[in-house]
C-alpha positions, 0 to 999 in steps of 0.5 A, spaced: 298 723 883 299 724 891 294 723 898 292 727 902 296 724 910 290 723 913 289 717 915 282 717 916 280 720 910 283 717 902 283 726 900 287 723 892 290 729 888 291 728 881 295 733 876 295 733 868 298 737 862 294 743 862 297 745 870 290 742 872 289 739 879 284 735 881 282 734 887 277 728 890 274 726 897 273 719 896 270 716 901 264 720 898 259 714 895 260 714 887 256 710 881 253 702 883 257 697 879 250 696 875 248 704 874 256 703 869 255 697 866 249 699 863 251 706 862 257 702 858 251 697 854 249 704 853 242 704 857 245 711 860 246 717 858 253 718 857 253 725 860 250 722 867 254 718 869 260 724 869 262 727 877 261 733 878 266 739 878 267 744 882 273 750 880 277 755 884 282 760 881 287 759 886 289 766 883 289 770 890 284 775 893 279 770 888 276 764 891 268 763 888 266 756 887 263 754 880 259 748 881 258 744 875 251 741 876 246 742 880 246 741 889 242 734 889 246 731 884 250 726 888 254 723 883 262 724 887 265 731 887 271 733 883 275 740 886 279 742 881 283 748 880 289 751 876 295 753 879 299 752 873 300 753 866 303 747 864 304 739 865 304 738 873 310 734 874 310 732 882 306 734 889 307 732 895 303 734 902 309 736 907 307 732 914 308 738 918 303 743 913 297 738 912 293 744 911 297 746 903 300 742 898 306 743 893 305 742 887 311 743 882 311 745 874 313 743 867 312 752 868 318 751 871 315 754 878 312 750 885 307 753 888 303 751 895 295 752 895 292 752 902 286 748 903 284 753 908 285 760 903 283 756 896 290 760 895 295 758 890 302 760 892 307 761 889 314 758 892 319 758 887 320 761 880 326 762 876 329 770 876 328 772 868 320 770 868 322 768 860 327 762 863 324 755 861 327 751 867 321 744 868 321 742 873 322 734 873 321 732 881 320 735 888 322 733 893 322 735 902 326 732 908 320 731 912 325 732 918 324 741 914 319 743 913 321 750 910 326 748 904 325 745 898 329 741 893 327 739 886 330 738 879 331 740 872 329 736 864 335 739 864 340 736 869 340 741 874 338 741 882 336 746 886 336 747 893 330 753 897 328 756 903 321 758 902 323 764 906 327 766 901 326 770 895 321 766 891 328 767 886 333 765 890 335 758 889 342 753 890 344 750 882 348 744 882 350 742 875 349 735 876 348 732 869 348 734 861 341 730 860 335 730 863 333 728 871 326 724 871 327 723 877 329 723 885 328 723 893 331 724 898 334 718 903 326 721 908 332 720 914 338 722 912 336 727 908 343 729 905 343 723 902 339 724 896 338 719 889 337 722 882 336 718 877 337 720 868 338 720 861 345 718 862 343 710 864 346 713 872 342 712 878 347 717 883 347 718 890 349 724 892 352 727 898 350 734 901 354 735 906 360 734 901 360 741 897 367 741 892 367 746 886 360 747 887 358 740 886 355 735 892 360 729 891 357 723 887 357 717 893 355 711 889 354 711 882 349 705 878 348 705 871 344 701 867 343 697 859 338 705 858 337 710 861 334 710 869 326 712 870 326 715 878 330 713 884 326 714 890 328 711 897 325 708 902 324 710 909 329 704 911 334 707 906 334 702 900 332 705 893 328 703 888 329 704 880 325 704 874 329 702 868 328 702 859 331 695 860 325 692 862 327 692 870 326 695 877 331 694 881 332 695 890 339 698 892 340 695 899 346 698 904 349 695 909 345 695 915 350 696 920 351 702 917 347 704 913 350 708 906 355 711 913 361 706 909 359 707 903 366 710 899 366 715 895 365 714 888 363 707 889 359 703 884 353 699 886 354 695 880 361 693 883 359 686 887 365 687 893 359 685 898 358 691 901 351 693 898 347 688 895 342 688 888 335 686 887 333 686 880 326 684 879 324 683 870 318 688 868 315 692 861 317 699 862 316 700 855 311 705 855 312 709 849 308 715 848 302 716 850 303 713 856 306 716 863 313 714 864 311 708 870 314 710 877 316 706 883 314 709 889 315 707 897 309 707 902 312 712 906 311 710 914 307 703 914 304 702 920 299 696 917 304 692 917 311 693 917 313 691 910 318 697 906 314 695 900 313 699 893 308 701 887 307 701 881 303 701 874 303 695 869 301 695 862 297 690 862 292 694 865 294 693 873 298 695 879 303 691 882 305 690 888 313 687 890 316 688 897 323 691 898 326 684 897 323 685 890 316 679 893 310 681 888 305 683 894 299 683 889 297 686 883 292 691 882 286 691 877 278 691 876 273 691 870 273 697 868 280 699 868 281 701 861 288 704 860 294 703 864 295 706 871 300 710 869 302 714 875 300 710 881 303 711 890 300 708 897 298 713 902 303 715 907 301 710 913 293 705 910 293 700 904 290 704 900 293 704 892 291 709 888 293 710 880 290 714 874 290 713 866 291 718 861 284 718 861 283 722 867 281 717 872 283 715 879 283 708 881 282 707 888 283 701 892 282 700 899 
């Protein structure tokens, strides 16, 4: 899930396990609370409460729109495309190209959907069509609109220039186990953080390549697997782990990261780095999407570095970079865990999605 960076329009994107991408403009007027209450009491037909959908065939050359309801229907309109054949695992809208969204999938491909042409273009796919390399996470530097950084469920990091052939990429085998999450330092994109099933969060320096491996400049080892590692604009890293903690790693303020010694442990307690630990239930089980922290990229509203993360009690938790809880977002109509949550890039808008296919939005 992600939100478009436009500060005037709350445009939300959400992917599912079948490769569909849903798009909704939240400025639309939805059913009133009274209507929803009546529906729960069985006074209205369930069919009347379904949002209107239009489907776009994302194959080049075929962009016909299909409305599932009458044009006079005043229910919210959701646009759906199907750029992938398996789970959409990650997506982003690059700040320099707000007219397209990049999506990564377990079908091993990365595609870009153009809002203007309504066509999905393949940016990357393995050289061998039969190769299974599910993409687990995707990121780009805000300073570079052409380079894709993505990880796989098999522990590899790939770097691909979108101006080169779609099957070309530089591959680094970072670990033998699944990499569940990855992010680049927004202001120093040669630093990359990965979270893995091998119970570690590692920080890599892509400027230093030796024996076909980037230099690992820092490591944090958790008691159980680490689900995600997310950089904020200040260079702090938030991780979520199955040991029921969220950890926020802060580096020296005088010279962030550059003073980090190669291979140093973030758990060494030598004073050069600081880690804040927050207790948080991350036991999602089989049916709930893994909980991952998501920072606000550019907190211009209040200047506070903050992130959101789903809560197993059907809330979304908001925390500062110091680990203080700002708020707990919820509502009477939330009937499932809003496991996937994200901030708008600059506005105080938070979107979250549930396994039942519902979108929650706080503005």
